[in-house]
BAGUZA-537949 format. One record per residue (C-alpha): residue number from 1; residue in three letters; x, y, z. Coordinates in Angstrom, 3 decimals, m for minus. Example, Ala and Ser with C-alpha at 12.3 -4.5 7.8 and 13.67 -1.06 7.14 Angstrom:
# BAGUZA-537949
 resi resn       px       py       pz
    1  ALA   12.300   m4.500    7.800
    2  SER   13.670   m1.060    7.140
***
This chain:
# BAGUZA-537949
 resi resn       px       py       pz
    1  UNK   11.623   m8.661    6.622
    2  UNK    9.250  m12.371    5.024
    3  UNK    6.902  m11.954    8.563
    4  UNK    6.379   m7.498    8.018
    5  UNK    5.655   m8.761    4.462
    6  UNK    3.345  m11.597    5.665
    7  UNK    1.850   m9.015    8.236
    8  UNK    1.276   m6.119    5.604
    9  UNK   m0.479   m8.405    3.278
   10  UNK   m3.106  m10.076    5.732
   11  UNK   m3.636   m6.554    7.212
   12  UNK   m5.538   m5.394    3.982
   13  UNK   m7.106   m8.726    3.137
   14  UNK   m7.808   m9.960    6.581
   15  UNK  m11.209   m8.144    5.926
   16  UNK  m11.621  m10.140    3.044
   17  UNK  m12.037  m13.225    5.602
   18  UNK  m15.222  m15.154    6.720
   19  UNK  m14.522  m13.870   10.283
   20  UNK  m13.200  m10.984   12.558
   21  UNK   m9.682  m11.398   13.102
   22  UNK   m7.264   m9.181   15.076
   23  UNK   m3.933  m10.303   14.450
   24  UNK   m1.278  m13.071   13.935
   25  UNK    0.290  m15.179   16.293
   26  UNK    4.426  m15.332   15.203
   27  UNK    6.174  m18.415   17.122
   28  UNK    9.193  m19.868   17.176
   29  UNK    9.442  m23.016   14.684
   30  UNK   11.747  m25.290   16.758
   31  UNK   10.514  m27.524   19.290
   32  UNK   13.514  m27.688   21.027
   33  UNK   13.590  m24.163   20.845
   34  UNK   10.253  m23.408   22.001
   35  UNK   10.440  m25.592   25.459
   36  UNK   14.150  m24.012   25.639
   37  UNK   11.979  m20.607   26.074
   38  UNK    9.710  m21.980   28.087
   39  UNK    6.754  m20.166   29.847
   40  UNK    5.986  m17.097   31.671
   41  UNK    3.176  m17.492   34.525
   42  UNK    0.637  m16.392   31.577
   43  UNK    2.150  m16.758   28.472
   44  UNK    4.690  m18.221   26.677
   45  UNK    8.065  m16.690   25.481
   46  UNK    8.108  m18.673   22.306
   47  UNK    5.581  m16.845   20.396
   48  UNK    3.735  m13.068   20.351
   49  UNK    0.694  m11.763   19.256
   50  UNK    0.879   m9.103   16.580
   51  UNK   m2.208   m7.070   16.879
   52  UNK   m3.532   m4.905   13.653
   53  UNK   m4.457   m0.608   13.769
   54  UNK   m7.459   m0.757   16.114
   55  UNK  m10.680    0.325   14.461
   56  UNK  m11.573    3.518   15.778
   57  UNK  m15.070    5.329   16.247
   58  UNK  m16.598    8.656   18.036
   59  UNK  m19.047    8.660   20.441
   60  UNK  m20.406   11.356   22.983
   61  UNK  m19.907   10.799   26.811
   62  UNK  m22.652   11.257   29.077
   63  UNK  m21.402   10.992   32.349
   64  UNK  m18.218    9.788   34.132
   65  UNK  m19.075    7.360   37.055
   66  UNK  m16.678    5.318   39.882
   67  UNK  m15.591    2.048   40.002
   68  UNK  m14.449    0.314   43.629
   69  UNK  m12.213   m2.947   43.177
   70  UNK  m11.907   m5.631   45.786
   71  UNK   m8.655   m3.519   47.066
   72  UNK   m9.913   m0.770   47.436
   73  UNK   m8.572    1.246   44.118
   74  UNK  m11.532    3.558   42.314
   75  UNK  m11.436    3.343   38.909
   76  UNK  m13.252    6.063   36.804
   77  UNK  m15.653    5.036   33.634
   78  UNK  m16.959    6.878   30.587
   79  UNK  m20.705    6.369   30.200
   80  UNK  m20.719    6.651   26.218
   81  UNK  m24.101    7.133   24.097
   82  UNK  m23.808    3.333   22.598
   83  UNK  m21.611    2.955   19.313
   84  UNK  m21.041   m0.441   17.039
   85  UNK  m17.193   m0.667   17.442
   86  UNK  m15.328   m4.065   16.165
   87  UNK  m18.329   m6.108   16.183
   88  UNK  m19.861   m4.989   19.643
   89  UNK  m22.015   m2.523   20.574
   90  UNK  m19.795   m0.082   23.080
   91  UNK  m21.848    1.812   26.422
   92  UNK  m18.675    1.879   28.760
   93  UNK  m14.731    2.343   28.590
   94  UNK  m12.623    2.377   31.444
   95  UNK  m10.534    6.176   32.247
   96  UNK   m8.203    4.344   34.429
   97  UNK   m6.993    7.185   37.083
   98  UNK   m7.274   10.481   37.373
   99  UNK   m3.798   11.088   35.441
  100  UNK   m5.428    9.598   32.298
  101  UNK   m8.419   11.977   32.587
  102  UNK   m5.938   14.991   32.746
  103  UNK   m4.023   13.744   29.843
  104  UNK   m7.140   13.813   27.552
  105  UNK   m8.482   16.509   28.969
  106  UNK  m11.367   14.454   29.252
  107  UNK  m14.914   16.037   30.405
  108  UNK  m18.496   14.724   30.151
  109  UNK  m20.758   15.274   27.273
  110  UNK  m16.926   15.247   25.342
  111  UNK  m17.542   13.888   21.755
  112  UNK  m14.618   11.260   22.163
  113  UNK  m12.604    8.635   20.118
  114  UNK  m12.874    5.001   21.116
  115  UNK  m10.971    2.107   20.139
  116  UNK  m10.485   m1.557   21.327
  117  UNK   m7.188   m2.130   23.161
  118  UNK   m6.289   m5.288   21.170
  119  UNK   m9.794   m5.596   20.033
  120  UNK  m10.840   m6.314   23.162
  121  UNK  m11.285   m3.922   25.491
  122  UNK  m12.469   m0.668   24.921
  123  UNK  m10.463    2.580   25.658
  124  UNK  m10.915    6.308   24.465
  125  UNK   m7.541    7.695   23.356
  126  UNK   m8.330   11.572   22.626
  127  UNK  m10.781   14.174   22.559
  128  UNK  m12.800   15.498   19.408
  129  UNK  m12.672   19.489   20.955
  130  UNK  m14.170   21.017   18.055
  131  UNK  m17.384   19.897   19.116
  132  UNK  m16.769   20.491   22.513
  133  UNK  m19.932   22.455   24.429
  134  UNK  m19.105   25.969   25.388
  135  UNK  m19.751   25.710   28.730
  136  UNK  m18.011   22.724   29.080
  137  UNK  m16.587   22.132   32.765
  138  UNK  m12.963   20.071   33.503
  139  UNK  m13.737   17.041   35.527
  140  UNK  m13.304   17.294   39.154
  141  UNK  m12.040   13.750   40.649
  142  UNK  m14.075   12.460   43.152
  143  UNK  m12.920   12.904   46.819
  144  UNK  m14.851   10.612   48.690
  145  UNK  m15.815    6.759   47.928
  146  UNK  m18.712    6.864   45.549
  147  UNK  m19.894    3.470   47.851
  148  UNK  m19.151    4.417   51.226
  149  UNK  m17.906    8.527   51.324
  150  UNK  m14.825    7.459   53.084
  151  UNK  m12.235    9.797   51.883
  152  UNK  m10.133    8.499   49.180
  153  UNK   m6.409    8.540   49.484
  154  UNK   m3.394    8.424   46.892
  155  UNK    0.108    7.575   48.235
  156  UNK    3.362    8.947   46.573
  157  UNK    4.036    6.905   43.117
  158  UNK    0.384    5.278   42.815
  159  UNK   m1.788    5.926   39.648
  160  UNK   m4.946    5.064   41.560
  161  UNK   m6.827    6.360   44.329
  162  UNK   m7.724    4.260   46.476
  163  UNK  m10.779    3.733   49.873
  164  UNK   m9.277    2.638   53.074
  165  UNK  m12.680    1.202   54.407
  166  UNK  m11.054   m2.162   53.867
  167  UNK  m13.758   m3.830   56.207
  168  UNK  m17.214   m1.556   55.514
  169  UNK  m16.961   m0.693   52.066
  170  UNK  m19.409   m3.055   50.516
  171  UNK  m17.875   m3.670   46.779
  172  UNK  m14.463   m4.523   48.532
  173  UNK  m15.949   m7.185   51.025
  174  UNK  m17.545   m8.625   47.807
  175  UNK  m14.608   m8.080   45.519
  176  UNK  m12.405  m10.245   48.011
  177  UNK  m14.997  m13.114   48.728
  178  UNK  m15.180  m13.246   44.566
  179  UNK  m11.275  m13.411   44.661
  180  UNK  m11.440  m15.962   46.839
  181  UNK  m14.003  m18.859   45.348
  182  UNK  m12.537  m17.718   41.900
  183  UNK  m11.461  m20.837   39.750
  184  UNK   m7.407  m19.953   40.160
  185  UNK   m8.258  m19.719   43.542
  186  UNK  m10.646  m21.897   45.817
  187  UNK  m12.369  m22.546   42.784
  188  UNK  m16.006  m23.342   44.583
  189  UNK  m18.462  m24.828   42.382
  190  UNK  m21.860  m23.729   42.561
  191  UNK  m20.793  m20.006   43.451
  192  UNK  m20.979  m17.358   41.344
  193  UNK  m20.490  m13.140   42.022
  194  UNK  m24.083  m12.644   41.799
  195  UNK  m24.869  m15.412   44.850
  196  UNK  m21.876  m13.873   46.767
  197  UNK  m23.939  m10.473   46.068
  198  UNK  m26.948  m12.077   47.321
  199  UNK  m25.457  m13.778   50.226
  200  UNK  m23.925  m10.340   51.466
  201  UNK  m27.083   m8.325   50.673
  202  UNK  m28.614  m10.898   52.938
  203  UNK  m26.141  m10.264   55.944
  204  UNK  m25.278  m14.388   55.813
  205  UNK  m21.905  m13.258   55.056
  206  UNK  m19.291  m10.401   55.697
  207  UNK  m16.014  m12.275   54.950
  208  UNK  m14.679  m15.440   53.091
  209  UNK  m14.419  m17.086   56.111
  210  UNK  m18.180  m16.835   57.185
  211  UNK  m18.985  m19.492   53.508
  212  UNK  m17.990  m22.167   55.772
  213  UNK  m20.619  m21.672   58.306
  214  UNK  m23.429  m21.356   55.544
  215  UNK  m25.924  m24.249   56.024
  216  UNK  m28.281  m25.055   53.000
  217  UNK  m31.896  m24.090   55.135
  218  UNK  m29.950  m20.287   54.811
  219  UNK  m29.136  m20.744   51.699
  220  UNK  m32.438  m22.688   50.240
  221  UNK  m34.514  m19.220   50.649
  222  UNK  m32.836  m17.254   48.258
  223  UNK  m33.581  m16.144   44.732
  224  UNK  m32.993  m18.524   42.203
  225  UNK  m32.253  m21.065   44.638
  226  UNK  m33.112  m24.918   43.954
  227  UNK  m32.392  m27.942   46.064
  228  UNK  m29.720  m29.010   43.633
  229  UNK  m28.439  m25.521   43.714
  230  UNK  m27.837  m25.363   47.151
  231  UNK  m26.674  m28.768   47.840
  232  UNK  m24.165  m27.757   45.228
  233  UNK  m23.198  m24.791   46.956
  234  UNK  m22.792  m26.485   50.486
  235  UNK  m20.741  m29.281   48.617
  236  UNK  m18.267  m27.000   46.826
  237  UNK  m17.616  m25.025   50.236
  238  UNK  m16.728  m28.140   51.713
  239  UNK  m14.934  m29.637   48.886
  240  UNK  m12.667  m26.607   48.915
  241  UNK  m10.708  m27.325   52.044
  242  UNK   m8.770  m29.519   49.984
  243  UNK   m7.198  m27.029   47.788
  244  UNK   m3.445  m26.381   48.326
  245  UNK   m2.011  m24.054   50.285
  246  UNK   m0.246  m22.426   47.564
  247  UNK   m3.882  m21.509   46.089
  248  UNK   m5.610  m20.728   49.594
  249  UNK   m2.108  m18.295   49.919
  250  UNK   m3.158  m16.530   46.510
  251  UNK   m7.267  m16.534   47.336
  252  UNK   m6.465  m14.656   50.533
  253  UNK   m6.055  m11.254   48.444
  254  UNK   m3.252  m10.039   49.785
  255  UNK   m2.168   m7.055   47.770
  256  UNK    0.636   m8.042   44.736
  257  UNK    0.318  m11.262   45.459
  258  UNK   m0.682  m13.199   42.355
  259  UNK   m0.598  m16.867   41.347
  260  UNK    3.113  m16.871   41.108
  261  UNK    4.493  m15.156   44.194
  262  UNK    1.811  m16.936   45.963
  263  UNK    3.452  m20.177   45.019
  264  UNK    6.915  m18.888   46.380
  265  UNK    5.979  m17.685   49.330
  266  UNK    4.077  m20.996   49.975
  267  UNK    7.257  m22.947   48.830
  268  UNK   10.167  m21.017   51.303
  269  UNK    7.782  m21.077   54.053
  270  UNK    5.696  m24.273   54.204
  271  UNK    3.284  m22.786   56.489
  272  UNK    1.307  m19.871   57.180
  273  UNK    2.306  m19.886   60.237
  274  UNK    6.348  m19.381   59.516
  275  UNK    4.870  m16.487   56.628
  276  UNK    3.017  m14.523   59.371
  277  UNK    5.848  m14.592   61.504
  278  UNK    8.455  m13.057   58.809
  279  UNK    9.804   m9.573   58.735
  280  UNK   10.523   m7.436   55.444
  281  UNK   14.358   m8.695   55.884
  282  UNK   13.477  m12.308   55.512
  283  UNK   10.749  m11.876   52.463
  284  UNK   12.866   m9.890   50.337
  285  UNK   15.538  m12.359   50.262
  286  UNK   13.311  m14.727   48.063
  287  UNK   13.641  m14.596   44.499
  288  UNK   11.387  m12.417   42.753
  289  UNK   10.159  m10.862   46.019
  290  UNK   10.563   m6.664   46.277
  291  UNK   10.402   m4.297   49.055
  292  UNK    6.724   m3.524   47.795
  293  UNK    5.422   m7.119   48.161
  294  UNK    7.191   m7.852   51.299
  295  UNK    5.598   m4.736   53.176
  296  UNK    2.024   m5.863   51.975
  297  UNK    2.476   m9.033   53.069
  298  UNK    3.748   m7.852   56.373
  299  UNK    1.289   m5.170   56.449
  300  UNK   m1.345   m8.054   55.926
  301  UNK   m0.497   m9.849   58.993
  302  UNK   m0.357   m7.419   61.471
  303  UNK   m3.827   m6.388   60.700
  304  UNK   m5.449   m8.383   63.460
  305  UNK   m8.813   m8.903   61.613
  306  UNK   m6.997  m10.565   58.782
  307  UNK   m5.366  m13.262   61.624
  308  UNK   m8.803  m13.276   62.746
  309  UNK  m10.049  m14.720   59.571
  310  UNK   m7.282  m17.031   58.755
  311  UNK   m7.354  m18.712   61.955
  312  UNK  m10.966  m18.993   61.350
  313  UNK  m10.906  m20.629   57.781
  314  UNK   m8.184  m22.982   59.814
  315  UNK  m10.800  m24.115   61.921
  316  UNK  m12.781  m25.162   59.403
  317  UNK  m10.112  m27.475   57.862
  318  UNK   m8.536  m24.935   55.285
  319  UNK   m5.358  m26.198   54.443
  320  UNK   m2.678  m23.824   55.515
  321  UNK    0.770  m25.786   55.067
  322  UNK    2.477  m27.803   52.139
  323  UNK    1.483  m31.369   51.707
  324  UNK    3.505  m34.710   53.218
  325  UNK    3.993  m35.295   49.533
  326  UNK    4.802  m31.555   48.541
  327  UNK    7.248  m31.482   51.681
  328  UNK    8.569  m34.980   50.785
  329  UNK   11.325  m33.574   48.091
  330  UNK   12.454  m30.852   49.796
  331  UNK   15.863  m29.686   50.740
  332  UNK   18.339  m26.454   50.992
  333  UNK   20.915  m28.417   49.620
  334  UNK   21.013  m25.287   46.774
  335  UNK   19.673  m22.672   48.696
  336  UNK   21.048  m19.362   47.070
  337  UNK   22.386  m20.888   44.325
  338  UNK   20.790  m20.266   40.523
  339  UNK   21.081  m22.694   38.324
  340  UNK   20.537  m22.383   34.399
  341  UNK   19.261  m25.813   32.238
  342  UNK   19.698  m26.256   28.628
  343  UNK   19.641  m28.557   26.148
  344  UNK   17.919  m32.328   25.809
  345  UNK   18.123  m34.705   29.138
  346  UNK   17.979  m38.521   29.114
  347  UNK   16.892  m39.621   32.600
  348  UNK   14.127  m36.867   33.648
  349  UNK   12.481  m34.138   31.268
  350  UNK   13.611  m30.158   31.503
  351  UNK   10.888  m29.926   33.463
  352  UNK   11.263  m32.196   36.051
  353  UNK   14.887  m30.883   36.606
  354  UNK   13.606  m27.611   36.841
  355  UNK   11.292  m29.017   39.759
  356  UNK   14.079  m30.871   41.564
  357  UNK   15.853  m27.357   41.391
  358  UNK   13.446  m25.500   42.842
  359  UNK   12.827  m28.262   45.334
  360  UNK   16.057  m28.109   46.842
  361  UNK   15.647  m24.848   47.273
  362  UNK   17.501  m23.540   44.068
  363  UNK   16.479  m20.856   41.496
  364  UNK   16.198  m21.552   37.649
  365  UNK   18.008  m18.830   35.909
  366  UNK   16.710  m17.894   32.472
  367  UNK   19.930  m17.240   31.010
  368  UNK   23.523  m17.307   32.326
  369  UNK   25.055  m14.473   33.937
  370  UNK   27.778  m13.223   36.440
  371  UNK   25.582  m15.027   39.407
  372  UNK   25.084  m18.186   37.354
  373  UNK   26.135  m21.109   39.751
  374  UNK   25.635  m24.088   38.035
  375  UNK   24.888  m24.634   34.031
  376  UNK   23.640  m27.822   33.617
  377  UNK   24.070  m29.258   30.077
  378  UNK   22.281  m31.538   27.839
  379  UNK   22.629  m32.856   24.448
  380  UNK   22.123  m29.914   21.710
  381  UNK   23.051  m27.042   23.620
  382  UNK   23.576  m24.531   22.141
  383  UNK   27.451  m23.099   21.698
  384  UNK   26.413  m19.382   22.381
  385  UNK   25.635  m20.655   25.760
  386  UNK   28.575  m22.747   26.268
  387  UNK   30.929  m19.966   25.219
  388  UNK   29.164  m17.602   27.455
  389  UNK   29.801  m19.898   30.648
  390  UNK   33.235  m20.955   29.908
  391  UNK   34.249  m16.877   29.484
  392  UNK   32.224  m16.104   33.023
  393  UNK   33.796  m19.161   34.886
  394  UNK   30.193  m20.525   35.243
  395  UNK   30.992  m24.358   36.336
  396  UNK   29.321  m26.246   33.197
  397  UNK   27.783  m30.006   34.777
  398  UNK   26.117  m32.914   33.396
  399  UNK   22.619  m34.108   34.154
  400  UNK   24.234  m37.188   36.225
  401  UNK   26.862  m34.475   38.045
  402  UNK   23.770  m32.609   38.349
  403  UNK   21.722  m35.670   40.657
  404  UNK   24.785  m36.425   42.899
  405  UNK   24.828  m32.952   43.525
  406  UNK   21.279  m33.058   45.227
  407  UNK   22.043  m36.646   46.633
***
């Protein structure tokens, strides 16, 4: 009740502040509980952002254009009469997919209502039908790729249309290379999206393996490329061969394989050859790897061009196996077991304990269920967890007993 009262107060009084604000962050006010709740790959589980109702304006939609992503997905974009919204000028807004256009019956020359999702990304939330031109025609979604002309495909259960010209469609080619060089992937210093576009336009690269064949002499004549920036680019590419296997796997741009999935696959298969040989039935046995991801991985490595690119990257020294250091402490002692960790520990931290579980082939459980193999109980563990474990017959072990188990 106090939190809701606080939110209500600031929804009104935020306009008195000397800066823009879009919401309030609500946190668990206990460090031990924060540690217990932990994090997902992208956010803490012990905090959430409450967003105030977004400001809304109306604008005329001049034209609907279509963008092609690195996976071939087509995104319709509304090109708007420039309008001021939440402190910035908005000219474009994503329409997401065909269903979204049909849901609101969005047409060119309509006056649409625009707001910022989370006060950041502009989105269309409705149409002012009173201002619709009398000769207005329903939007007919495109059937061919706007970049290469390939007929679009929409599979059952997919919201988006896709261009299947994986190796011939320019935005897909450059999009994959841009993903490959990005910070969380190969993190190549001195190389940005615009330079990738330029290198592709000049026929110097057609896939990310080509980056490793570039020479200073080739890149120096490029627009806005000086001696130092050419050196930085070439040195950045050379240095990227030291990037660890799990990040290389993420960099390859396999559909549905994000950072977390790439880590799980690298840990489970140890090297690229094992992963390339893995069937769907084997992949789905890994924690959090479902049918969709498994089929995507298998399809990626069934394509000869992808295998050829991987082998070229390997020949340039790119890391395609876990390092000796990473393999050193890895065993299968806890394979197939789910272990929940709770409380405060003496000899190691909670995070180190979780890493030990994963390094020994186990799964770190977030809550106790009938599938939990062990509860590792530390000091100040919540009584409800102990009671639940006892009721379900889950073995409760100490920190020392866990250490003995993995030794």
